[in-house]
Residue, then its C-alpha position, 0 to 999 in steps of 0.5 A: m390916782l394913776i398917772v402913766p408918764w410919757q416916754g420923754h419930753l413933749i415938744p409943743g408946735r402949731l399944726i399947718r395941715r394934715r396930708h395924706r392921712f398919716l402925714l402932719d406938718v407942724v411948725l415948732e416953736n423954734g420956727q422950724t417946720i417938720v413932718a410928723h406921723c399921724v398915728n390915726p387912720g380916722r377922719m378925727e372930726g374937729l380935731v384937724r384945725p390949722g393953727a391948733k396947738v399940738w405936742l410931739s414926741f421925738a423917736d430917733g429909731k435908725k430905721r424911722t423916716l419920720k422922727w416925730i409922732w403927733e401925740l395931743v392937740e388942744i381944742n377949745g381948751t381941751l387936751i385931746c390924744a391924737n395917737s391911736w396907738s397910746a390906748n393899747k400901751i396905756v391898757k398894758e400898764l394898767i393890766v401890769t399894775r392890777a389898776l383895772e377892775g375885773f381884770k385883776r384876778y388873771s395871773k398871766f397875759n399875752e398881747e397880739i393874740r392870733l384868732g382866726k387866719k387874719s385877725r389879731i386880738d390885743f390882749e388875752l388874760q389867762s387863768q387857770k380855767s379859761s382865757h379873757f380876750v380884750e380888744v382895745k378901741s381908741v376913742q378921741q371924739v366927743c359930742g357937744t352933750g358929753y357923749s364919746y364915740f367910736p368909730d369916726s369912719k367905717v371900720l371892717r376890721s373891727r367889725d371881723h374883731l366882734k365876730i372873732l370875740l363871739r366865737a372866743i365866747a362860744g368856746g367858753n372864754k370871756a371877751t370884752l371890747l374896751a374903748v379907752v376914751q383919751r380926753n377929760d370931757a366925756k361923760l358916756f360912751r356909745p357906738s357911733d351910728i352916724h359913722d358906721p351903723i353896721f358896727s353899731l348894730a353888731l356891737r349891740r348884738a354881740s353884747k346880748k351874747g355875752l360880749k362885755v362893752r366896757a369904757i375908761l377915762l383917761e385924762p391926757t396931760i403933757i406929763g402923762f395920762r391920769f387914769c379916771g376910771d370908768l365911763p357909763v356905757d350906753l348901747k341903746p339906739y339913739s336919734l341921729d339928729e343931734a350928732q348929725g348937726w355937730r358932725e356937719e359943723l366939725e366936717s370942715f376940721s377933719g380929714w387931710s389934703r391931698t395935692k398932685a404936686d405934694p412929694n409925699a403923694g405916695w404915703r403907703k410907701r412912705v408909711r412902709e419905710a417909716f416902720 
């Protein structure tokens, strides 16, 4: 079974709070309190729990203001990837090693392909006759029944991605939306009608027009990510009763705090300085 390792060792700590979306206060095991970068713009329902065990990576780049990056969180014994950027890195490794069925025949690939004036698609796989465009979506959320879902908030950019992928299909190419589920307790993937019903409806319509919707499962560990293969995808509309109750239960452990006295209140500027 393929394992994609971390670059460097992960450092454990305990979560104090999430501030202004991209900032995370953590106390390390040595007692030091640090500010880490939360690389996930979503609400992360059920994952932002004070006292939860987390793991951080350390990036000592000269241009970085925030040296620590939040990578993993443990909730009820399950390790969950908190870094939404990791999905693209792992998919790239799976493409390079030809580990993904359906993508092995493509001889070349490109990253961050501009399609249209404002949007980019994550990967373009090339053959002699055509291209196959792949847009990656990072998935951290699982309902109590084992349903993983995307998104966990309104996703305007992802709606635009669907339109662009359909244009690529109309031009004679193939296109896939690849949901990368980064926890080992998922049994199925479906779009979240609760968080963004417009995106969910658009995804269902796009699938009828030729867009391939695919999901894969990655099991995160402190050593690396174990690739566990494909997950079933369910695009049928469903009752919101069960998922809504689950969401209400977890909403108190999501989002981020915002205080006037917070010296990092200008988080947009802080993040610009970090990268």
